[in-house]
Structure formats: C-alpha cells, structure tokens
C-alpha positions as CSV (number, residue, x, y, z in Angstrom):
1,X,0.0,0.0,0.0
2,X,1.5,3.4,-1.0
3,X,2.2,5.8,1.8
4,X,-0.5,8.5,2.0
5,X,0.7,12.0,1.4
6,X,0.3,14.7,4.1
7,X,-2.0,16.7,1.8
8,X,-4.2,13.6,1.2
9,X,-4.4,12.8,4.9
10,X,-5.2,16.4,5.8
11,X,-8.1,16.3,3.3
12,X,-9.4,13.0,4.7
13,X,-9.1,14.3,8.2
14,X,-11.1,17.4,7.3
15,X,-13.9,15.1,6.0
16,X,-13.8,13.1,9.3
17,X,-13.8,16.2,11.5
18,X,-16.6,17.7,9.4
19,X,-18.8,14.7,10.1
20,X,-17.9,14.6,13.8
21,X,-18.8,18.3,14.1
22,X,-22.2,17.5,12.8
23,X,-22.7,14.4,14.9
24,X,-21.4,16.0,18.1
25,X,-22.2,19.7,17.8
26,X,-22.1,20.1,21.6
27,X,-18.9,18.1,22.2
28,X,-17.0,19.5,25.3
29,X,-14.9,18.5,28.2
30,X,-17.1,16.3,30.4
31,X,-15.3,17.0,33.7
32,X,-17.4,19.3,35.9
33,X,-15.7,22.6,36.8
34,X,-16.3,26.3,37.3
35,X,-12.8,27.7,37.6
36,X,-9.4,27.0,36.0
37,X,-8.2,25.6,39.4
38,X,-11.1,23.2,39.5
39,X,-10.4,22.0,36.0
40,X,-6.7,21.5,36.9
41,X,-7.5,19.5,40.0
42,X,-10.2,17.4,38.2
43,X,-7.8,16.6,35.3
44,X,-5.1,15.5,37.7
45,X,-7.6,13.2,39.3
46,X,-8.8,11.9,35.9
47,X,-5.6,9.9,35.1
48,X,-6.6,6.3,34.7
49,X,-10.1,7.1,35.9
50,X,-13.4,7.9,34.2
51,X,-14.8,11.5,34.1
52,X,-18.0,10.2,35.7
53,X,-16.1,8.9,38.7
54,X,-14.1,12.1,39.0
55,X,-17.2,14.2,38.9
56,X,-18.7,12.3,41.8
57,X,-15.6,13.0,43.9
58,X,-15.0,16.6,42.9
59,X,-18.6,17.8,43.8
60,X,-18.0,17.6,47.6
61,X,-14.2,18.2,47.2
62,X,-14.7,21.6,45.6
63,X,-17.2,22.6,48.2
64,X,-14.7,21.9,50.9
65,X,-11.5,23.3,49.2
66,X,-12.2,26.4,47.2
67,X,-8.8,27.9,46.6
68,X,-5.2,26.9,45.9
69,X,-4.4,27.8,49.5
70,X,-7.1,25.5,50.8
71,X,-5.5,22.6,49.0
72,X,-1.9,23.6,49.8
73,X,-2.6,23.8,53.5
74,X,-4.7,20.6,53.8
75,X,-3.0,17.6,55.4
76,X,-2.2,14.9,52.8
77,X,-4.1,12.3,54.8
78,X,-7.2,14.5,54.6
79,X,-6.9,14.9,50.9
80,X,-6.4,11.2,50.5
81,X,-9.6,10.5,52.4
82,X,-11.5,13.0,50.3
83,X,-10.5,11.3,47.0
84,X,-10.2,7.8,48.2
85,X,-12.6,6.3,45.7
86,X,-10.3,7.5,42.9
87,X,-7.5,5.2,41.6
88,X,-4.0,6.2,42.7
89,X,-5.5,8.4,45.3
90,X,-2.4,8.6,47.5
91,X,-0.1,9.9,44.7
92,X,-2.8,12.2,43.4
93,X,-3.3,13.7,46.8
94,X,0.4,14.4,47.2
95,X,0.5,15.9,43.7
96,X,-2.5,18.1,44.3
97,X,-1.0,19.5,47.5
98,X,2.4,20.1,45.9
99,X,0.8,21.6,42.8
100,X,-1.2,24.1,44.8
101,X,1.7,24.9,47.1
102,X,3.6,26.0,43.9
103,X,0.6,28.0,42.7
104,X,0.5,29.8,46.0
105,X,4.3,30.4,46.1
106,X,5.0,31.3,42.5
107,X,1.7,32.2,40.8
108,X,-0.3,34.2,43.3
109,X,-2.8,31.2,43.4
110,X,-3.6,31.7,39.7
111,X,-3.4,28.8,37.3
112,X,-0.8,29.8,34.7
113,X,-1.6,30.1,31.0
114,X,1.5,28.6,29.4
115,X,2.6,25.0,28.7
116,X,6.0,25.6,30.3
117,X,4.5,26.9,33.5
118,X,1.7,24.3,33.8
119,X,4.0,21.4,33.3
120,X,6.3,22.7,36.1
121,X,3.4,21.8,38.5
122,X,3.3,18.5,40.3
123,X,1.2,15.9,38.6
124,X,0.8,17.9,35.4
125,X,2.1,16.6,32.1
126,X,1.4,17.8,28.6
127,X,-2.0,16.2,28.3
128,X,-3.3,17.8,31.5
129,X,-1.8,21.2,30.4
130,X,-3.6,20.9,27.1
131,X,-6.9,20.2,28.8
132,X,-6.5,23.3,31.0
133,X,-5.3,25.6,28.3
134,X,-7.9,24.6,25.7
135,X,-10.9,24.4,28.0
136,X,-10.3,27.0,30.8
137,X,-8.5,29.6,28.6
138,X,-9.4,28.8,25.0
139,X,-5.7,28.5,24.2
140,X,-5.0,25.8,21.5
141,X,-1.5,24.8,22.5
142,X,-1.8,21.2,21.3
143,X,-4.1,18.1,21.1
144,X,-5.2,16.1,24.2
145,X,-4.2,12.5,23.5
146,X,-6.0,10.2,25.9
147,X,-6.8,6.5,25.3
148,X,-9.8,7.3,23.0
149,X,-7.8,9.8,20.9
150,X,-4.9,7.4,20.6
151,X,-7.2,4.5,19.6
152,X,-9.2,6.4,17.0
153,X,-6.1,8.0,15.6
154,X,-4.8,4.6,14.7
155,X,-8.2,3.2,13.6
156,X,-8.6,6.2,11.2
157,X,-4.9,5.8,10.2
158,X,-4.2,9.4,11.2
159,X,-1.1,8.3,13.1
160,X,0.8,5.1,13.4
161,X,2.8,6.4,16.4
162,X,2.7,4.6,19.7
163,X,3.4,7.4,22.2
164,X,1.0,10.2,23.1
165,X,3.6,12.8,22.3
166,X,4.2,11.5,18.7
167,X,0.5,11.0,18.1
168,X,-0.1,14.6,19.2
169,X,2.5,15.9,16.8
170,X,0.9,13.9,13.9
171,X,-2.6,15.2,14.7
172,X,-1.4,18.8,15.0
173,X,-0.2,18.6,11.3
174,X,-3.7,17.4,10.1
175,X,-6.1,20.1,11.4
176,X,-5.8,23.9,11.8
177,X,-4.7,25.0,15.2
178,X,-8.0,26.6,16.1
179,X,-9.5,23.0,16.0
180,X,-6.9,21.3,18.2
181,X,-9.1,21.4,21.3
182,X,-12.2,20.5,19.4
183,X,-10.5,17.6,17.7
184,X,-9.9,16.0,21.1
185,X,-13.5,16.5,22.1
186,X,-14.8,15.0,18.9
187,X,-12.6,11.9,19.0
188,X,-13.3,11.4,22.8
189,X,-17.0,11.7,22.3
190,X,-17.0,9.3,19.4
191,X,-14.8,6.9,21.3
192,X,-17.1,6.8,24.2
193,X,-20.4,6.7,22.3
194,X,-19.7,4.7,19.2
195,X,-16.1,3.5,18.7
196,X,-15.3,1.6,21.9
197,X,-12.1,-0.4,22.3
198,X,-13.6,-3.9,22.5
199,X,-16.9,-3.6,20.6
200,X,-16.9,-0.7,18.1
201,X,-20.4,-0.1,16.7
202,X,-19.2,-0.1,13.1
203,X,-22.7,-1.0,11.8
204,X,-24.2,2.2,13.0
205,X,-21.1,4.4,12.9
206,X,-21.6,7.7,11.1
207,X,-18.0,7.4,9.9
208,X,-18.1,3.8,8.7
209,X,-17.5,4.8,5.1
210,X,-14.5,6.9,6.0
211,X,-12.9,4.4,8.4
212,X,-10.2,2.1,6.9
213,X,-10.6,-0.1,10.0
214,X,-14.3,-0.8,9.8
215,X,-15.5,-4.3,10.2
C-alpha cells in the first residue's frame, strides 16, 4: 500500500472532523468545573479514571476546598480521604497538594496560562496542560491525547505512532490549530459513544464509510 501524502491525509481528516462536528455539535470537556483551578484538579484526578467517577468526587471536594491555599494547607491524609474512591489516590493527593503549594508560592494562586508553567506543576504533564489551556482559557497549544484519541487516531490511520507525544505531533499537522481542542473532544465523544475499544459499533457508525478499520 503506497504511503499516504500529508495533503491527502489532511483532506481525509477534514472530512472526518466535518462529520464529527455535525454528529457531536455540543462536544465539550465532560469534567465538571467552574474555575481553571477546579479543572486543573479534576484533570489531575482523571488519570486512569473515568470522568463520571471524578465528577462524583469533585462535587464535595470543591465545596470543601475552594482555593489553591485550601488545597496547599490541607494535610495529605485529609486529601487522601476526600478522593479515596479515585484510583492512585495517594499519589494524586500528594501531587494536588504540591501543585497548589507551587501555585501559591509562584503564581499568586492563579493557574498559569503557558505550557511551560503548567508542566512545572506536580502531577501535570502535557495532556493535563492541554486540557486546562484549551478548555479553561481557550488556548490551543496542542491536542489532548487520551486512550480514546490514541485508539481512534490509529483506527482512522491518522497516526501510526505509539506514544501520546508523537500521536499529538501527527494530529497537529492534520487540522488547523483553532481546531486542536475540538479535535480531542470530537474523538473522545465518538470513542465513548460509538467506537469503543472492544466492541466498536461499526454497523451504526456515522464514519463507517470513512474508516479504513471498519469491520
């Protein structure tokens, strides 16, 4: 099979995203939050955990802890108890406390708006930073690559890379930068609602005619 040119892949991706935009016109981040800090904390908690589970935990969590100082001054064991139903709760509690301590010390409690500053915070990698920048601030710094985005990128043959960083770089070449945040939402929504890992609903999929992996 001849290697697909970048121009051809960009055109094919535009058709895919055009369809996804119609199917999921309201696609958005499904973590519940009201402030950039809440989104930052929720995204740290979401690693290897469903958004639904995170939302159940953050509802009372955000009532109790309302500022970076609140989190920074809370005893770790208290934070652990508050998020105990979340996977990896011990390490996440330590990261949240350390993250908020740095926000208090260096950023006047405000969540920073650059990739470099965000990834200097405990528990924050490029994926979490992209979530916060794109959704809290409307800054398209990159593409969020979670398990859904990675899976669909390979099924649609948008990327053959194996690491999130390389998949992100491939995807950033395929859509205009103003769509980077939306691309993540569209793929995540489709992955959750139609193109699951074990039992993709190819028969009813709106993209079946565009998908080289359809069964």
